[in-house]
N, C-alpha and C positions, 0 to 999 in steps of 0.2 A: 504494500500500500504506500501511496505517496504521502509522506509525513507533512508536506506543505500544500496538500490539496485544499481547495477553497469552495465555499458555497456561493450562492448568488450575491451575498453581501460581502464577499471576499474574506470571510472569517475562516481562519485556519484552525486545526485542532488545538494549537497552542493558545490561540485567542480564547477559545471556549474553556479550556482547562484553567487558564490564568484568571478568567472572569469568575469561575467557580471556586478558585483557591485550592485546586487539587495538586498538591505539591508533588506527589509521587509521579503522577501522569506528566506533569510539566517537566520533571527531571528526566523521565524516559524520553520525551520528545526532544528535549534539548540535546541529550546524548546521541540521539539519532539524527542530529544535524537539522532540526527544525529552525526555520528562519525567525530569530528573536525580534527582528525589526520589520516583519511583514505588516502591511497596512491594509485596513478594511476600506470600504468605499468612502468612508468619511475621514480616512487618514489615521485611524487609531492603531497603535501597536499593542502587543500583549502587555507591555509595561503600563500603558494607559489604563487598560481595563483592570489590571491587578491593583493599581494605585487608587482607582475609583472606588473599589470595594474594600480597601484596607488590608490586602493580603501581603503582609510584610515578608514572610518567608519566600513566597513566590516571586515577589519583586526583587528580593536579594538574589535569588537564583537567576533571574533574567539579566540582572546587572552583571553578575559573574559571567554569564554567557555572552556578553557583549552588547546588551541592549543600550540604545541611545537614550541617555537620561534626559536630554533636552529635545527629544523628538516632538514636533508640533503637528497636531492634526489640522484639518481643514480650516478651523476657526482660530488656529494658532494656540490652542490649549496644550500645555505640556503636562506630563504626569504630575508635576508639583501643583499645578492649578487644581487638578482633580482631587488630590489628597487633601489640599488645604481647604477647598470648598466643603468637603465632607467631614472635616475634623479628624483626619487620621494622622495624629501626631507622629507615631513611630515610623510610618511609611514616609512622611514628610522629612523626618530626620535622616532616614536612610537615603533618600533622594539627594538631600543637600550634601551628605557625606560623599555621595557619588558624583558631585559636581553640578547639581542642578542650579540653574540661574534663578536666584531668589527674586529678581526684579523683572523676570520675563513678562511680556504683555500679550494679551489676546488681541483679536481684531478690534475690540472695543476699548482697548487700552487698560484692561483690568490686570492687576498683578495678583499673585497668590495672597498678598496681604488684603487686598480689596475683598476677595472672595471669602477668606476666613473671617474678616471683620463683619461682613454683611450677615453672616450666619452665626455670629457670636461665639466662635471657637477661640476662647481666650488662650488656651495652652498652645495652640498652633500659632496664634498671633505672636505670643512671647517668643516662640522658637524662631519665627521668621525675622523678628526684630533683632534678636541676638545674632542672627546670621547676616545682618546688614540690609534688611528690607527698608525701602524708602517710606517713611511714615507719612510724607506729604505727596506721594505719587498721585498723579491725576489720571482719570480715565479720559476718553475723548470728549466727554461732556463736562470735564473739569471736576468730577466728583473725587474727593479724597476718601481714604478709609474712614476718617472721622465723620464725613457726611453720611456714609452708610450706617455707621453705628448710631448716629443721631436719629436717623429715620426709624431704626428698629429698637432703640432703647436698651442696648446691652451695656449696662452701667459698668460692669467689671472690666470689659474690654476698653471702655472709655478711659478709665483711670490709667490703664496700661498705655494707651496711645498718648494721652496727655503727658505722662511722665517721660515719654520718649520724644517730646517736642512737637507734637501735632499742632498745627496752626488752627486756633479756635475760631478765627475770623476768615478762614479760607472761603472763597466764593466759587461756585460752579458757574456754568455759562449763562445762567439766568440770574446770577448774583445772589443766590440763596446761600446763607451761611449754615453751619451745623445748628445754630440756635433757631433758625427758621424751621428746620425740619423737626427738631425735637418739640418745638412749641406747637407746630401743626398737629403732631401725633400725640400730644398730651403726656410726654415723658418728663414729669416734674423733677425727678432726681437727676436726670441728665441735664436738664436746663439749669438746675442749681449748680451742678459741677462746672458747666461751661461759664456761667456768670462768675463763679469763684475764680476761674482761670483767666478772666478778663474779656469775655465775649462782649461784643458791642450790642447792648440791649435795644438800641434804636437803629440797627443796621437795616438798610432797605434793599429789596431786590429790584429787578428792572422796572417793575410797575410801582415802586415806592411802597410796597407792603412791608410792614415791620413784623417782628415776631408776635407782637400784641394783636395785630390784625388777624393773624392766622389762628391764634389761640381763642380769640373772641368769636371768630366765625365758627369754630368747631366745638364751642361750649366747654373748653377746658378751664374751668373756673380757678382751680388751684394754680395752674400755670400762669393765668392772667394775674392773680394776686402776687405771685413770685416776681413776674416781670415788672409790675408796678412798683413793688418794693425795691427792685433793682434800678429804678429810674426811668422806666419806659414812659414815653410821651403819650398820655391818655388821649390827646387830641391830634395825634399824628394823622396826616391826610395823604392818601395815595394819589396816583395820577388823576383820578376822577373826583378827588376830594372826599372820598369815603373815609370816615373815621372808624375806629373799632366799634363805636356805639351803633353806627349804621349797620354794620355786619351782624352784631348780636341781635339788634332789633329786627332786622329783616328775617332772620332765621328763628325768631321766637325764643331766644335764650334769656329768660327773665332774670335769673340769678346773676349771670355775667353782666347784663345791662345794669342791674342794680349796683354791682360792684364798681363798674366804670363811672356811674353817676356819683357814687360816694367819693370816688377819687378825682372828681372835678371834670368829668366829660361834659362837653358843651351840648346841651340837649337841643339847641336850636341850630346846630351846625348843618350846613347845606352842601350838597354835592355840586358838581359842575352843571347839573341839570336842575338845580334848585330844590332837591328833595331833602327833607329832614328825616330823622329817625322815625318820627311819628307817621310820616307819609308812607314810608317803606313798610312798617309793620301793619298799617291799616290796609294797604293794597294786598298784603300777603295773608291777611286773616289771623294775625297773631294777637288774640284778644288780651292775654295776660300782659304782654309787653305794652299794648295800648293803654291798659289800665294803669300800669306802672308809670309810663311817661306822662299821662294826664295828671296823675297824683303828684308828680314832681314839677308840674308847671309847664309842660310842653304847650307851645302855641299851635292851636288847631287851624289857624288861618294862614299858615305859611304855604305859599303856592309855588309850584315848580315852574319851569320855563313855559310849559303849555297852559298854565293857569289852573292846574289841578291842586286842590287842597286835600287834606285827609278826609273831608266830607265827600268830595267828589269820588274818591277812591274807596269809600267805606265798604267794608263787608261786615265789620263788627263794631265800628265806632258807635257808642251808645247815643241814642237820641231820646229826649224826654217823651215825645208823643208817638214813638214808633210802636205800632201794634204788633201782636204776635204773628198775625197773618203777613204783615209786611216784612217780617224777619225771614220769610221764606222766598223773598224776591232776590233775583240776581241782577247785577248791573250790566247794562249794555251801553257802550259809549258811542254816541253819534258824532262823528267828526267831519269837518269840511274837507272836501277833496282838494288835494294840492294841485290837481289839474284844472281847477276852476278858472275860467277866463278872468275873474276878478280877484285872483289870489293875491294880488298886490295890495288890496285893501286891508285895513286892520280886521283881523278875525277874532271873534270872541272865544272864550274858553269853551271847549266841547261840552255839550249837555249830557247829563246822565239820565237815561230813561230806564225804568225798571220793569221787567216782564216776569211772568210766572216761571218758576223753576220747573222744567218738565221732568217729573220724576221718572217717566218712562224711558228717558235717555239712558242708553247702556253706559255704565261707568267706565267701561274699557274703551269706548269710542268717544273722543273729545266732542263736547257739545258745540255745534255751529248754528248760530241763530241768524235769521234774516229779518229785516224790518221792511215789510212790503207796503205798509201804509205810513204816511208821514204823520206823526203826532201833531195835534192842533197847536200845541205850544211851539213846536219847531216851525210850523208854517208861519206863525206870527213873527217868529225870530227871523225867518228867511226874508219876509217882506220888509221888516224893519232895517235889516242890515244890507240886504241885497247882495250877499256874497255866497250863499249856499245854493248852488244850482244842482248839485248831485249829492247823493246821500250814501257814500261808502260807509260800511259798518265796521267798527273795530270792536272785537269781542274780547272782553277781559277774562280769559280763561287760561288755565295752565296748559301749555301745549307740550305734549311728550316729544322727545327728540325723534328724528327720523320719521316723522309722520306727515304725509302730504296733505295740503289743502289746495284746492283748485278753484280759481275764480269762475264765476258764471260763464264767462266767455271762453273758458278752457285754458287760458294762458297761465303759466306758472310765475306770474310777476307780482305775487303778494309779498308783503314785507311787514316786519314788526315796526310799529310806530316809533318805538323808543331806541332800540338797538340796531334798527335797520337790517336785521338778519333776514335772509330770504332762503328759498329752497327748503332744504332739510334744516329746520330750526334747531338751535341748541336746546338742551333740557331746560335751562333757565335764561331768561333775559338778564343781561348784566346790569341793566339800569333799573328794571322793575322785577318783582318776583314772578309775574306772569307775563308772557308775551301779549301784546295788544296788536291784533291783526287788523290791517286796513283793507277794505274792499268787501264786496259781497261774495260769499263763498257757498259752494255746494259740497256735498260729500265727495271725497276723492275716490278714485278707482279702488284704492286700497280699502277704504271703508266699505265700499259696495261689495268687494270680494268677501270681507269679513261677514257682512250681513247675509250674503248668499250662502256662505259656508254654514252659518248658523241655521238658516232655513233648511239646508240639506240635512244637517244633523237632526233637526227637529222632525223632518219627514222620516228619517231613518228610525228615530225613536218610535214614531207612530207605527211604522211597519213592524218593528220588533214587538210592540205591544199587541198588535193584531195577531202576530204569529203565536204569541204566548196565549192569547185568548183562544185561538184555534186549537192549540195543543191541549189546553184545559178542557175544551169541549170534547176533544177526541180521546182524552185520557180513559174514560170508562170503556170505550170500545177497544182501546189498546190493551187494557187489563184483561178483558174477556178473550182477546186473541192470544195473549201470552199464556193464559190459563189453558186454552184449548191446545196450543202447541206443546205445553208441558205434559198434558195428558197423553197426547199422541206419542211423544218421546218415551213416556213410561210404558205404554202398550208395546211399542217396538222393542224396547229393552226386555220386557217380559217374554215376548215371542222368541227373541234370540236365546234367552236362558232356557226356554222350553225345548227348542230345537237342539241345544247343546246337551241337555240332559237325555233327550231321546237317543241321540247319537252315542252317548256314553253307555246307555243301557244296551244298545245293539252290539256294541263292541264287547261288552262283558258276556253276552250270550254266546 
């Protein structure tokens, strides 16, 4: 037999035995001149697969047999990358003793230290650092091992890297520091360690987000408190002038919002579009935060650039004369069309018209409303101002990502009124909690297909029910038939036994 024979993936017997850790078989194959540097279709050698699974004795045997310790597969991963990623300290030490490059990089620029750091293998990290690993090595997107630790919150490894001189303020390609990542993911202990080592608490990434923005957005109250104690600017504004309070209010994080207000957050701060924290939580239906902001003196009449106030965008802002029936109404925004021939004239704030919430609308299919009749109030408004000649409808609903809406004319030229997103809209509008679509819309082909599919399923259910009823009706007849067949088989069996006994008696005579 050919000791170097391969299968469809170019695996040799030595690859398979090395992967499984069968030392005796590997030894036999090596003694029979098996190629220790044979590669599979992805470029892996037997040493790659033994290192991957932590088979120290097999790896030592392969190295003694001449295996290339720095062999790189198709993505430029060496055996040391694989053993480091999976926390195999003994195999990693063996490879380093055999001459493995401790700072070898993959296609994406990852070193063995990046991989062991990402997975929290403290003992492997210590070994690599002792053998000269670059603690501030960067991947192609400029991530250092400390960035990876910050994201995953491995505190023990953190201490090790910091002691070896890791840069606590290193930035990746989007200017995120380790403190940004640990704040975003709520790793309080890691944040404390970074701040103690001199991390910039007000560092900004490319869009001017600080660590406090990220912890406020993700409701990490303890991290927010820690950052504020460390000197974080409670009113820091990112590129669109969003403060941490805007983010916590929009997402309904009452406790974080209360903490920010206690530490001096500006309750009337406005974004570049003129939105206040109250406007944001009102449009997003965050009742608890609305109550909090109103109790702290938030101004309800602050209007954004389109003229909207919290009342215009209300879903849950309390009103003294609002009846229970009115609480089941949903807002529809009627806005002037930008294509109006008189669009140069001053245009008033869009009106808010409330219609009944259609309970029959399937929750899985976004609601799309059309206004076919012009309300009387709007007709008067049109006559008075002379600017509204067409009535495109902007529907204030949450639009799921990758869901098509098609205008009545069939063109895919709809857009969000505020973020100007079009086509496949993002999950959230970056300016408002929900996309506000302009134009008259009908159900898209996707929605129609969903409805047709549901109709088909319902028809199939009806067919199944009919079959069940038919079976139930036929059951008594089926029982009689089974009983009849059973008696017939018993008679046939009895006749066979009688014939057998008769033949036996004749033989005896």
